[in-house]
N, C-alpha and C positions, 0 to 999 in steps of 0.2 A: 485565545492565545495572547500572550503578552504583546506580540507584534508580528505574528505570522500571518500569511495569506489566509483569508477566510473562505469557506466553501458554502455553496447555497443549500439551504435546507429544503426538504420537500414534505408536504402534508399529503393526506390521501382521501380518496372517496370511499365511502362505506360500501358502495354498490360494486363489488367485483374485486378480484384479487389483483388485477393489473392496473386499476385506475384509482388514484389516490389524490386527495385534496392536499396540496403541498403547502405546509406552513413555511413560507420562505424565510427560514432562519430565525425563529424566535428563540435563540440560544442564550444561555446565561453569560453575563459579563464576568470573566474570571480575573483579569489582570488590569494593570494600570493602562491608561490610554496611550496612544502612540506618541503623544507629545511629551511624555515623561522622560526624564533624563535616563539614557540607556545605561544599564548595568550589565556587564558581561556575565553571562551565566555559564557555570561549569556543567557539562552534560551529566545528568544524574540518572540513576536507575528508574524505570517507570514506577509510578505509584498511583494508587487510586485516590481520586479526589472526593471529598465529602460533598454529597449532593445538596445537603441542607444549607451549606455555606454559600451557595451560588444565588445571587440576587437575579431576579428576572429582568430581561431586556425589554425595552418598549416594544409593543406588538408591531409586527410588520403586516402589510397587506397579504392576504392569502392568494394563491394562484393555483390553477388546475395543473397537476403534474401526473406523470405516469411512472410506475416502477419499471426500471430497465434492468438493473443488475439484481442478482440474488442476495439474500441475506448471508448466504455462505461466502460469497465474494467479499462482502463487507467484513465478515469475521476474519477472513484471511488477512485482509488489509489491517485490521485493528491488532491482530497478533504481531504483524510486522512492526506497526507503530509502537507498541509497547516494548518490543525487543530493541527497537532503535532508540528508545529513550523518551517517547512521548507519554504524557499523562492522558489517559482516555477517560472521558466522563460523559454524563448524560446519555448513558446506554444501560439497559437492564443488566448486562453482564459485567459492567465496570462501575460499580458503586451505585447503580440505580439512576433514575431520572427524577429531577426536581419537579414535583407537581406544581402547576401554575406558572412555571418558568417558560412554557411553550404554549402554543395554541393547543386547544383540546384535541385537535386532529393531527398534531405533529407526529411525524415518523419516529421521533425519539422514543415515544411511548411503546412503539411496536418493535423496537430493536432494529430499526432500519435507518438510523442516523446516529451519529456520535460527534462529540467535540474533542479537539486535540489541543494540548498545550505542551510546551517544551521547557523544562527547567523551572526554576523558582519564579514567582511573580516579580515583575519589574525588570525583565531582561529583554527588552524589545529587539535590540540589534541581533543578538545571537539567535533568538527565537525566530525572528523573521527569516533568517537564512535557512534554518531547519524547516520552516514551514514551506518554503519553496520546494524543498525535496519532497515533503509530504504530498504536495500538490502534484508533482510529476508522477509519483507512484500511484496516487488516486486516479489520475488521468489514464495511466497505462492499464489500469484495471477496469476502466469504464465507469467509475463512480462519480457522482456529482459532488461539487465542492463550492463552498461559499467562503470567501476571504478577501479582505481589502488589499489585495496585492498591487493592483494597478489603479486604484481609485476607490471612491466610496459611493458609487451609484447604487440605488436600490438597497437590496438586502445586505450588500457589502458594508454599508454604513454601520451596521451593528455587529459586524464581524471583523473588527480591527485587531482584537486581542486574542482570538482563537480561531482555529480552522474547523469548519463544519463539513462533515462528509456524510453523504447519503446514497441511496440506491436509485435516485431519480435520473431523469433524462437531461437535466440542465445544470449549468454551473454559472457562477458569477465571481469573476476574479477582480471585480471592482468597477467594471465599466458597463454592467448590465448583464442580463441573462443571455447565455449562449448554450448551444447544444453541448452536452458532455461527450468526450471522445468515446469511440466504440470500446476499446480496451479488451484485454484478455489476461489470463493468469498463466499462460504457457511458459513465459520466461521464468517466473517465480518457481514453477514446478521443475523446470530444468536446473535452476539454481539449487533446488533441493537434491536433485539427482547428483549434482556435482559437489554435494556436501558443504555448501556454504552455511555459516551460522545463520540463525533465523534473522538476526538484525541486518544481514547482508542480502537477504532474499527480497530485494526491492522491486523485482519485476522489470528492471531496466537492464537491457543487454549492453553492457559496457565492456571495456578491455578485460577485466578480471573474469567476467562470465565467459567471454569468448575464449580466453586462454584455457580455462579449466575444461570446457567442453571440447575444444580442439585437442587438448591433451588426451582425453578419453578416446577420441576418434583415432589419433595417431598411434596410441598404444595397442590398437586392435591388430589382430593377425593379418587382416586384409591390408593394413597399411604398414606391415612389417615390424610391429612392436617398436615404434620409434618414440623418442622423447624430445621433441623440439624445445620444450621449456624445462627440461630436466626431469629426472626420475621422481624427485620429491614432489614436484608440482602434480605429476600424474597420480602419485600415491594419495596426495591430499584430495584430489578430485574424485578418487574412487573410495575414499574413506578408510584408509589404513595408515598405520604409523609411517611417517615420512623418514625412513632410514636410508634412502638412496639405493636400496637393493630390491630389484624387481624379481620376486620369487613367486612360488605357488599361491601364497596368500594374496599377493597383489593381483595376480592373474584372476583368481576367483572373485575378488572384489570388483575387478574391472568388468568381468562378464556380468556380474549382478547389476552394476551400474548401467551397462549397455541395455540390459533387459528393462530396467526402469526407464531409461531414455526412450526405448522403443515404445513403451506404453504411452508415454507423453506425446510422441509425434505420430502415433497411430499406425505402427507396423507390428507384425507378430513378434512377441517378446521371447525370442530364442536365446538371447544373451550373446549372440554372435553378430558382429558388425559385418553385414554383407551389402550387396548392391542396392537392395530395397531401402535399407536403413540409411545408406549413404545419400541416396537421392532425396529421401524425405527430410533428413536432417539438413542438408544443404538448402533445401527449399525453405524450411522454417528459419534457418539462420539468415537467409537473404531477406526474409520478410520482417524479422524482429530486430535484427542487429542495428 
């Protein structure tokens, strides 16, 4: 990335599905160094980078790593990153992987790692701000990251201009290797229930997420079909046209959203908000909020 925090790369061990030899971030240099004069970038739609155009970075020492997160989790993360405006590269599903740019055992070749850049080359200031968001989302999903956010120790030294994300157990934000957070995708799934656009499904339970989910809860019969944030907010949360009139279509959409929420939190998907749903939802909210 031009100037975004970099994430640690992992390589793998050939013997066994859960042990891999982690190539600690031999990712390709994409943009200008941090010392370049900042050029403010205008957020652009995601685009695929040409793999052949990426020069290889100098090799880093390999370390033994273990796969922690699933490739599915990484795919969900990369879908969010593309929708948010990142260019995803060095992944088989996003323009391919540059042969020779990584260790022969790199997770990039297996689709278990990817690199992120935001906006055009040469925009370190704006890109660095976006990279911090990308790291928060990766952390929330339990993915490993390499990026020179806090320094240039170890693998972070070669990840000053792009964020590396992988499925391993460790991260490096610039001061050396640390354990990657546990993470989960529950909030992102609930954001989908509440009909957030893909770019806003960031797996971070903030005010907007809380408001939409609370709107669904309050509009239930159990809570008296109330609208503490207005009818339109409740309608947006259940996925119908926000016309301010709560009628049969809104009620049907609400019950469908409740059933989807119940599946996420692990109660019977009846479509009716009852005591079991109330208890489980409040427990999940307390944990993730």
